[in-house]
C-alpha positions as CSV (number, residue, x, y, z in Angstrom):
1,X,58.8,133.6,115.1
2,X,59.6,133.1,118.8
3,X,57.2,131.5,121.2
4,X,56.5,132.2,124.9
5,X,53.7,132.0,127.4
6,X,52.3,134.7,129.6
7,X,50.5,133.9,132.9
8,X,51.2,130.2,132.2
9,X,48.2,129.9,129.8
10,X,48.6,132.4,127.0
11,X,50.7,130.9,124.2
12,X,52.2,133.8,122.2
13,X,54.3,134.2,119.1
14,X,56.5,137.2,118.9
15,X,59.1,139.1,117.0
16,X,61.5,141.9,118.0
17,X,61.8,144.9,115.7
18,X,64.1,144.4,112.7
19,X,65.6,147.9,113.4
20,X,65.1,148.9,117.0
21,X,64.6,152.5,117.7
22,X,65.1,154.8,120.7
23,X,61.4,154.4,121.5
24,X,60.2,150.9,122.0
25,X,57.0,150.5,120.1
26,X,54.8,147.4,120.6
27,X,51.9,146.0,118.7
28,X,49.6,143.2,119.9
29,X,47.6,141.3,117.2
30,X,44.1,140.0,118.2
31,X,42.7,137.1,116.1
32,X,39.1,136.7,114.9
33,X,37.1,133.6,115.8
34,X,36.7,131.0,114.5
35,X,39.9,131.2,112.6
36,X,43.2,129.5,112.1
37,X,46.2,131.4,113.5
38,X,47.8,132.9,110.4
39,X,48.9,136.5,111.2
40,X,52.5,135.5,111.1
41,X,53.2,137.3,107.8
42,X,51.5,140.5,109.2
43,X,53.7,140.2,112.3
44,X,56.8,140.0,110.1
45,X,55.6,143.1,108.2
46,X,55.1,145.1,111.4
47,X,58.4,143.9,112.8
48,X,60.0,145.3,109.7
49,X,58.5,148.6,110.4
50,X,60.3,148.8,113.8
51,X,57.8,147.3,116.2
52,X,57.9,144.5,118.7
53,X,55.0,142.3,117.7
54,X,53.1,139.9,119.9
55,X,50.5,137.5,118.5
56,X,48.7,135.7,121.4
57,X,46.1,132.9,121.4
58,X,43.2,133.6,123.7
59,X,42.8,131.4,126.7
60,X,41.0,128.2,125.7
61,X,42.0,128.6,122.0
62,X,44.6,126.7,120.1
63,X,47.8,126.2,122.0
64,X,46.7,128.3,125.0
65,X,45.5,126.7,128.2
66,X,42.1,127.4,129.9
67,X,38.5,127.5,128.8
68,X,37.5,129.8,125.9
69,X,35.3,132.7,127.0
70,X,35.5,131.9,130.6
71,X,37.1,135.3,130.9
72,X,36.7,138.2,128.4
73,X,39.3,137.7,125.7
74,X,40.5,141.3,126.0
75,X,41.7,140.5,129.5
76,X,44.1,138.0,127.9
77,X,45.5,140.9,125.8
78,X,45.9,143.0,129.0
79,X,47.7,140.0,130.7
80,X,50.1,139.9,127.8
81,X,50.7,143.7,128.2
82,X,51.3,143.2,131.9
83,X,53.8,140.5,131.2
84,X,56.0,142.5,128.8
85,X,58.0,144.4,131.4
86,X,58.8,141.2,133.3
87,X,61.5,138.9,132.0
88,X,60.0,136.2,129.7
89,X,61.6,133.2,128.0
90,X,61.5,132.1,124.4
91,X,60.5,128.5,124.7
92,X,62.7,126.7,122.1
93,X,66.1,127.8,123.2
94,X,65.5,129.7,126.5
95,X,66.6,133.1,125.3
96,X,65.2,135.7,127.7
97,X,63.5,139.0,126.8
98,X,62.1,142.0,128.6
99,X,60.2,144.8,126.8
100,X,60.0,148.3,128.3
101,X,57.2,149.3,125.9
102,X,57.1,153.1,125.5
103,X,54.1,152.9,123.2
104,X,51.5,150.2,123.0
105,X,49.2,149.5,120.1
106,X,46.6,146.8,119.5
107,X,45.3,145.6,116.2
108,X,42.3,143.3,115.9
109,X,39.8,142.1,113.3
110,X,36.2,140.9,113.6
111,X,35.9,139.0,116.9
112,X,39.4,140.4,117.7
113,X,38.2,143.9,116.9
114,X,36.1,143.8,120.1
115,X,39.3,142.9,122.0
116,X,41.1,145.8,120.4
117,X,38.3,148.3,121.3
118,X,38.0,147.0,124.9
119,X,41.8,147.1,125.4
120,X,41.7,150.8,124.5
121,X,40.0,151.4,127.8
122,X,43.3,150.6,129.5
123,X,45.6,153.7,129.9
124,X,48.7,151.7,128.9
125,X,47.3,151.3,125.4
126,X,48.0,154.4,123.2
127,X,46.0,153.5,120.0
128,X,44.0,150.6,118.5
129,X,42.9,149.6,115.0
130,X,39.6,147.6,114.9
131,X,39.0,146.0,111.5
132,X,35.3,145.0,110.8
133,X,34.9,144.7,114.6
134,X,32.0,143.1,116.4
135,X,30.8,146.0,118.5
136,X,27.5,144.7,119.9
137,X,26.8,141.1,120.6
138,X,23.2,141.7,121.3
139,X,22.8,142.1,117.5
140,X,23.2,138.5,116.4
141,X,26.1,138.3,113.9
142,X,24.8,136.9,110.6
143,X,27.7,134.4,110.6
144,X,25.7,132.3,113.1
145,X,22.9,132.0,110.6
146,X,25.0,131.7,107.4
147,X,27.9,129.6,108.6
148,X,26.1,126.5,109.9
149,X,22.8,124.7,110.0
150,X,23.6,123.4,113.4
151,X,21.0,124.6,116.0
152,X,23.9,125.4,118.4
153,X,26.7,127.6,117.2
154,X,29.0,126.5,120.0
155,X,28.3,122.9,119.0
156,X,29.3,123.7,115.5
157,X,32.6,125.3,116.7
158,X,33.4,122.1,118.7
159,X,32.6,119.9,115.7
160,X,34.4,122.0,113.1
161,X,37.4,123.0,115.1
162,X,37.8,120.2,117.7
163,X,40.1,121.3,120.5
164,X,41.0,124.4,118.6
165,X,38.4,126.1,120.9
166,X,37.4,124.6,124.3
167,X,34.0,126.3,124.2
168,X,31.0,125.4,126.3
169,X,27.4,126.4,125.5
170,X,27.3,128.3,128.7
171,X,30.3,130.5,127.9
172,X,29.1,131.2,124.3
173,X,25.7,132.4,125.6
174,X,27.5,134.9,127.8
175,X,28.2,137.0,124.7
176,X,24.5,137.7,124.2
177,X,23.9,139.1,127.6
178,X,24.9,142.5,126.5
179,X,27.7,143.2,129.1
180,X,30.3,140.4,128.6
181,X,33.0,141.3,126.0
182,X,30.7,143.8,124.5
183,X,32.1,147.2,123.3
184,X,28.7,148.7,123.0
185,X,28.2,148.3,126.8
186,X,31.4,150.3,127.4
187,X,30.8,152.9,124.7
188,X,30.6,155.7,127.2
189,X,34.2,155.0,128.3
190,X,35.8,154.8,124.9
191,X,38.2,157.7,124.1
192,X,37.5,158.6,120.5
193,X,41.0,159.6,119.7
194,X,42.4,156.2,120.6
195,X,40.4,154.1,118.1
196,X,40.3,153.8,114.3
197,X,37.9,151.4,112.6
198,X,37.6,150.0,109.1
199,X,34.5,148.3,107.7
200,X,32.7,147.5,104.5
201,X,29.0,148.0,103.8
202,X,28.7,144.6,102.2
203,X,30.3,142.7,105.1
204,X,28.2,139.5,105.3
205,X,29.1,138.7,108.9
206,X,29.2,141.9,110.9
207,X,26.4,144.3,110.1
208,X,28.0,147.6,109.0
209,X,25.1,149.6,110.6
210,X,26.1,148.5,114.0
211,X,29.7,149.7,113.5
212,X,28.4,153.0,112.0
213,X,26.2,153.5,115.0
214,X,29.0,152.7,117.4
215,X,31.2,155.3,115.6
216,X,28.4,157.9,115.9
217,X,27.9,157.3,119.6
218,X,31.6,157.2,120.5
219,X,33.0,159.6,118.0
220,X,35.7,157.2,116.9
221,X,37.1,157.4,113.4
222,X,35.6,155.0,110.9
223,X,36.8,154.4,107.3
224,X,33.8,152.9,105.6
225,X,34.0,151.1,102.2
226,X,31.1,150.3,99.9
227,X,32.6,147.0,99.0
228,X,35.1,144.5,100.3
229,X,33.2,142.0,102.3
230,X,34.6,140.8,105.6
231,X,37.9,142.7,105.2
232,X,41.2,141.0,105.8
233,X,43.2,142.6,108.7
234,X,46.4,141.8,106.9
235,X,45.2,143.5,103.7
236,X,43.9,146.6,105.6
237,X,47.1,147.1,107.6
238,X,49.4,146.8,104.6
239,X,47.3,148.9,102.3
240,X,46.6,151.7,104.7
241,X,49.8,151.5,106.7
242,X,50.8,155.2,106.0
243,X,47.5,156.3,107.5
244,X,47.7,153.8,110.4
245,X,51.3,154.9,111.2
246,X,50.2,158.6,111.2
247,X,47.3,157.7,113.5
248,X,49.7,155.8,115.8
249,X,51.9,158.9,116.0
250,X,49.2,161.4,116.6
């Protein structure tokens, strides 16, 4: 995969489509958190389907500069979108690219599902897929209770992932205010036809009832499974690609 940076901070891997079409279609992949960046096989799969694929790291995470959660992560996704039409350089050998994206799609899972949903508020984004998304940070994700005995979840992140996330207690607490990076706060602005969600009832980290309620309030499409746990975005996209492709084209 190629590498570049947008807005100086946002390290991004990307692939051109294997078979370019007349319409330039672009997908941006949004990672969960905490996680190790490993969506490269999914990016390769989507490139093979004829899409430009961009896989950014949020500001303050992994190779990107900045402080994690200083800004809403979905703004990083929008910054990548804004940078596509300008010439950008592949960092290893200096090859230059520019993407006149005719159609823009965003796919995100878990923490990244919130980024996908919030990016759908931007008119440049045609459709989004949100897999087991966090839709309301005021409902404490069970991962904070189950994943660590540390009294401070942000301290656990720093201890477990080192500089993988430059995360302060202050920035982490912003999530629980109800407005910052919170799809539920923006539910009234969500266009139902732009969002498709996948979720499992036995997800141990993101309560399915919160996602089901969000779907009810917004009218977005939800494919709910009885079992599957915290679903892999790679698995969902590959398994349900015919439905996702049809959704993208509608």
